[in-house]
DRENROBA-922798 format. One record per residue (C-alpha): x, y, z. Coordinates in steps of 0.5 Angstrom, whole numbers, plus 500, padded with zeros to 3 digits. Layout:
BEGIN
XYZ...
***
This chain:
BEGIN
923204805917202800912205805916211805916211798909211797907216802913222800917221806922219802925223795931220794932213797940210798942207792944201796937199798934201791940195789936190794929192792931190784934185787928182791923184784928180779929187776937189773941189779944196774938199774941204779947206776943208769937212773942215779948220778955216778957219784953216790956210792953204793956201799950198804949203810951197814959198812964203815968204809964209806963213813971212814971217809966222810965222817958220817955219824952213826947212831946205835939205839937197837941195843945200848946206845953208842955213836960211831964215826967211821967205825970208831966209837965216839965219846958221848957226853955223860948224864943228861946230855947223854939222855938228850941225844938218846931222845933225839935219836930214837925221833931222829928227822922229827922235832921234839918239843922243848917241854917233852924234852924237859918232862923226859930229862928231869921228870916231875921236878925240872929246876927253875931255869930248865929251858936255859939249861936245855938249851945249854945241853944242846950246845955243848952236844952239838960240839962234842958231835960235829965240832967242825961240821954242820950243826946235826940238831937243829932247832925247829920252832919250840923244840929240837930235831936230829938232822937225818941227812947227817946222821946214819941210824940201826933202826933205819936200816932195821926198819928198811930190811924189815920191809924189803924182807916183808916184800920178798915174803909176799912174792915168795922170794923166801930165800931172800926174805930169810937174808934180808929179815935175818940182817933185820933181825942181827942188828939187834944187840939187846932191847932198845936203848937198853941202857937208859932206864929212863926212857924204858916206857916211851911208846917208840920203844913198844912200837919198835919191840912189836916190829922186831917181833913181826920181822921175826915172825916173817923170818919164821914163816920164809924159814918154814915155806921152804922147809927149814922148820927147825930153824922155823921153831928156833924163831918161834918158841922164843916169841911163844914163851915170852908171850904164851896167851898170843893165840896168833904166835902159838898157832904158828908153832902148833902148825910148824911142828906138825909139818916137821913131823912132830904132830903128837908133840904139836896136839900135846901143846894145843892141850896144855894151850887149852888148859892154860887159857881156861886156868888162867884167863877162864877162856877157851881156845880162839878161831886161830888155834882152833883152825890149827888144831884142825888141820893138824888133826886132818893132815892139811898142814902143807901149805904156805903161810901167805896162803892162810890169812887165818894165821897172817891177820894183819891190821892195815893201821893203827885204829885211831876211833876217839871221838873230839875232846870238848874245849867246854871241859871244866872242873873234874881235877881230883877226878882226872888225877885220880884217873891218871894216878891209876893208869901210870900205876897200872903202866908201871906194874911189871907184875900185872896180870890183868888189863887195867879197867877204869868204871865211871859211874853217875846220875844221867848228864853228870858228865861221864862221857866228856870225863872218859874222853878227856881222860883217854886223850890225856893218855892216849900217846901211851897206848900207841897200838890203837885208840877204839870207842864204842857206844853201847846204847845202853840208855837210848830213846830210839834203839836198844842196848847194843850186844857183844855180839854186834859190837864184836862184828865192828871191832874186829874188822878194825883189828885186822880180822877179814869178814869171812873169819869173822865167827858166828859164836859170841865166844869164839869173837870175844877170844879172836878179839883178845888174840888181836889185841894180846901183847898191845898196849890199846885204848878201849872206851866203851861208852853207856853201858847198860851192864856188866854182862854187856861189856864182859866179852869186850874186855881184853886180856893184855895187861898193857891195855886200858879200858873206860866204861861209862855207865849210869849203873854202879857196875860192882860185879866188875871185880877189877875195875877201879870204880869212880862215881861221879857227883855234881860239880861245885858251884863255882865250877858250874860258874866257870862252865857258864861264863866260858866263851861269854866274854864279848858282850857280857855285861858284869852286873850279870855275874850274880844272874850267872852264879844263881843260874849255875846254883839253879843248875845243881852242878849237873853239866848237862843242865849248865851246857842247855842253860849255857846253849840258851844264853849264847843262842838266844842273845835276847835272853840276858842272864837276869831274864834266863834265871827268872824264866827257870825260877819261875819254871821250877815252881810250876807244874813242869818244872824241868821244861826250861832246860830245854835247847830244842836239841837236848832235854833234861827231861828226856835224858832223865826218862831213859833212867826212869823208864829201865826201872821196874814197876815197884822202883818206879813207884818208890822213885816217884813217891821220894819226889815228895819228900819236903827235906834234903835226904831220907832214911830208910824209916822215912821213906818205909812211911812215905811210900807204906811199906816194910823197912826191908823192902825200902832198904832193898829199893833204895838200895837199887835206885842208888845202884841206877845213880838216882840216890846217893847213899851218902851214909849207911841207909840215908839216901840223897836227891839231886835237886833236878832228879827230885824235881822230876820224881815229883812231876812224875808223882803228880802224872801218875796220880799219887795221892800227895796229901795222905803220903805228906800225911804218913810222913808228918805222923811218922815224924812228929812221934818220932821227934817226940820219942828222941826228946823225951829220950834226951830229956829223961833218958827215956821215951815218953809214956805209952810211947813204945815203939810206935812211931807211926805205921812202921818200925821206927828208928833206934832211939834207945839212949840219949846218944842215939837220939841225939844222933838221930835228931842230927841227922834228921834236924832239915826234914823235921822242920821241912815236915814243920812247914808241912804241917803249918801249910795243911793247918795241922795245928797240934802237930806243929805244937808237938814238933815246936816243943820236941825239937826246942831243946835239940835247936837251942843247943845245936841249931839251926837257929833260923829254922828254930825261929821260924818253927817257934813263930809258926807254933806261936800262930798254932798257939792262937787257934787254941784255948790254951794260955799254957801253951801260948806262954811256952810257944812265946818262951821258946820263941823268945829263948831262940831270938836271944840266942840269934841277938834278936834281943829287942825281940826277945823281951817282946816274946817274954813279956807277952808270955808272962802277959798270957799267964793267969795271976795264979799260974805256978812258979814252976812256970813262971820262974823260968820265963822271968830268968829268961827276962831277966838276962834279956834285959842285962843284955840291953843294960837295963840293970834295974828291971834285970835285977827285979825279974832275976831276983823274982825268978830266984823266989819262984825256983826257990819256992818250987824247990827247982834247984837246977833253975834256982842255980841258973838264977844264981848265974845271971844274978852274978852276971848282973853284979859283974856288969855293975860292980866295980870289982868282979870278985863280988861276983863270985859268991852267987856263982860259987852256990851256983856251981855247988848247987850244979855239982850236988845234983849231977848236972855236967851242962850246968857245971860247964856253964858256971865253971866258964864264967868262973875262968871269965871272972878269974881271967878278967882278974888276971889270975890266968892259972885259975882261969886256965884250970876253970876253963879246961874243966867247963870245956870237958863237962860241956863235951861231956853233955853235948853242949855245943854253945857252952863249949863254943863260949868257953873255947873263945874265953880260952882263946883270949886267955891264951893270947893273954898268955903270949900262946897266939897258935893254940889261941887262934886253933881255939877260937876257930873251932869256936867260930865253926861251932857257932857257924854250924848253930848259925849264931851270928852273936858267936860268929861276931865273938868269935871274929872279934876274938880273932882280930885281938890276937891279929893285932897282938901279933902286929898283923893289923891289916887282918884284924881291921878286917876281923873287927869290921866283920865282926861289927857287921855281924853285931849290927845284925844282931842288934847288939850295939855293945858289940858294935861299938866295941868292934869300932873301938878296936878297929880304929887301934889297927886302923891307926897302925895302918895310916888311916889315922883320921878315921881311926881318930873319929872312931875312937872319939865316937867309942869315948862318948858312946860308952860314957853315955851308956855307963859302959866302965869296962870298955870306956877305960880301954877307950881312953886309953887307946885315945890317949895313945893317939893324942901322944902319938900326935905330940899333945903330951899333956892331954895324954898324961891326963886321959891315961891317969883317968884310963888307969882310975877306970881300969883299977875300978872295973878290975880290967887288968890288961886295960890297967897294964896298957894305960900304966905303960902309955902314962910311962911314955907320956911322963917320959915325954913330957920330961918327967923321967922319975914319974914314968918309971913309977909308972912303969914300975906299978906294971910290973909289980901288978904283973908279979902280983897277978903272976903275969908274963912280962913282956920283954920290951917292958924289961927293956923300958924299964931297965934304960929309964932307971939308967937315965
***
């Protein structure tokens, strides 16, 4: 009541409260009668005589929840209504937001109409409590409040008596203090709301429990002050047993024992406590326990409690030191969710023995402090005993890191310790700090720690405390901490941060420039904030202009100079991390800035820095601990782009010999690539290769698996090193890398990099006088161009390769180029030239005895036959001979390719069972041979097969897997084929909108590859879906264009489908005669090319057209032909076909 009067929360206290206050202060007892109207009752709140007359409600929360009126219990509503009333009773006089009530009532799964149900609960609860009186529950804004003027609570009486008792204790009115605090404690009938488990973790309950403990301590002090030591110990012993590490309580027990004549017991207790603290927490007794022991030993215990502030330290207020949150916080949803889950789990753990410690680390500018403060503000209400924030200055330009001694000298006064009682020794200060936080739920944020040692003395021992630590280093020695390493933000979050608050005056056309700015910042929050400040402060800078400025800056001698808004500089922030490094770490950091690729392993780093591999491993790990590198996998490290630029700048400033370092790296990678290529091709390294991969010990490349793994990990670095060799004019290395990487790049990509490398190799070969080298590089360039879909470019390269060779060149050199040229001709539908080149290739391989290449030539000839012959089975002889050859020589890659072609022929002919067996065998062989190209092709063919076998889910799975492989390889043609297959399955399932989107994207990809046949086929399939979604005029125009195109290029297969599709459009428009004619033409074309599915579709369409023309018998005949074809080929019949057939037969 006294505090409420002081702070203006109570304007007219109850007369009984004033009477007790007057008695405590020694004032006249009738003072109240002279200052209050006679109508005010003088009955104390605990009596029920007046209640019986007035009917005032009593709400009892200090124990089981009860409601009484006039001394009699009131029956409470059950379930949620009782819980609602308990929440409002606990917060009487304060509005509780409806969202908070919904969370407390239903937790994480509220019903859809939770707020409406809440209003109903409030209404029925009002009726149960005050059916004929003013409402005791008010609506306040978007919340509800229990009207404190219409009720009485035991908790209010407890708080009032407790405050009066403390006031009496302070004025040495010990008898009165015993009476008042005793009455306050007797109001407790158990724990707060002990029968309502749902509210057990509320901070308000914890705060009340702490006040109960404080009141019990006041009662013990009052008993001890008047010489009733037994009664004092009766209060203290249960508290000491419940909280054995609370040194303030334990010190009271020791002193009280000594004052009661039990000095020996007191000293024995002290030694037992000392051993417990050392065993459980690794601590020595704090200053309060030490002071208690000294007084006992010196027999200086005859003193009053209030006379020794060392044992009665009380915080003047709950500390609230958190800096404000930021409105610009963006992203980090996953990190915040993980933090909250960890914190909530710790709060719910009743067996916890340590505080919750979260250690966040990450590179400079990554947003550690921002995330820590956001998390702290989100959970602040779960820690009602205080929020502490300390800037440890681990990385500060002007000031050294703060010591634990300095920090504790700042924190202890905040926690209520008088300055004169703060010990000098850091151990004693830490013990006192932990003692002040013992039993509390306090949130501590320790920002910018330089090391784990800096914060060890700042960690509380109370299990209810939460400590959030941020550091640029990984604090790995904090064994009990939950570690969270922050990485860069995704580009989408970076864009959101830049665009936040930019709506006013922002031009929508600058969105692309903003996205590019976000990418240039590399997801680094500090860089993003600097750029955002530049955009908002300097209005003259449009996003596009600032983007150009940053791009130009990144290629200058000072690439980070643009990231400076006048108050924050990215370079100065990075400098703080650089300056704490030792000399050897600084040197490696600088040299790593010269690496051309995105990451590096220990061997590459050792070559670049010219140091042993073991030393490189240790130094790289240390740099990763400082979050200057990220160890993405064991022994492989990644630089953030902006940190890499900083390292490059420092290398130039330090005068590092860039040319020599790059030369070492080029030599290392060139030698290692030659070794890996030899192992991939032949199962062993080339002769005289040994372990010589440069100036350092090389990686393990002993088996084909090791070599492929190394190539996959290093391919981007190898391509970057090739660019270095090109830039320096190192033609032999360029030619060597083009040869060593070709096999891997063909099967694994990326093809865009392969084209760049092989084109550079062609230019390097021009500087020599070696026709064979020129022919080889041109052939490699042609092979990659063909894979990317640049067929005309491939033809040009292969023809140039043949022209560069002398007439008497060996067949082993000429044969493969002829074969690849013939395949390119085949893709352009130049069948005469394709046949000539392929037969010449077959003859050359037969003469040279190269059976694997001969088998490949046979497969190409079978593909030519399949394209030209009306009967797909005509392609089988050459294909079967090729498969036999591959099987004989034990070539799983060749077997996979031949089996995939065999499966496709079976599918075209409608033999689905045989197609499935062949394709499954192909998939197994391609995976064994690590051949992703054949694997992806076979998966696509399996997807189409599953579609025709009415298994769309498996079809989509196979097609998606194929698309992923092609996307990784960078194959536009492969991705186009995958999209077209997806469209086919989607259209078959009736999702024509999705199918149209897939076919359209496929056409765009085919066009980018220069594949006109694929593009027009995509237009044809898209027209079918377009027609189904009512864009009929465009669909008709597109299908007419495809019919003309396929007739012009003599593509019978696609012409049959296009004509059948045109017939369906014509029939739908009502031109039955034209439809019959077109369907008959489509059936003939499909039959001649043995395209079963097209034939079936045309026969069904023909049946409908005949029926529409009144020719039911002809319609039945066409449909029966379709059914017979299905039976002959063991194809599943569609239920709709059976229904149509039954209807026609009935007619």
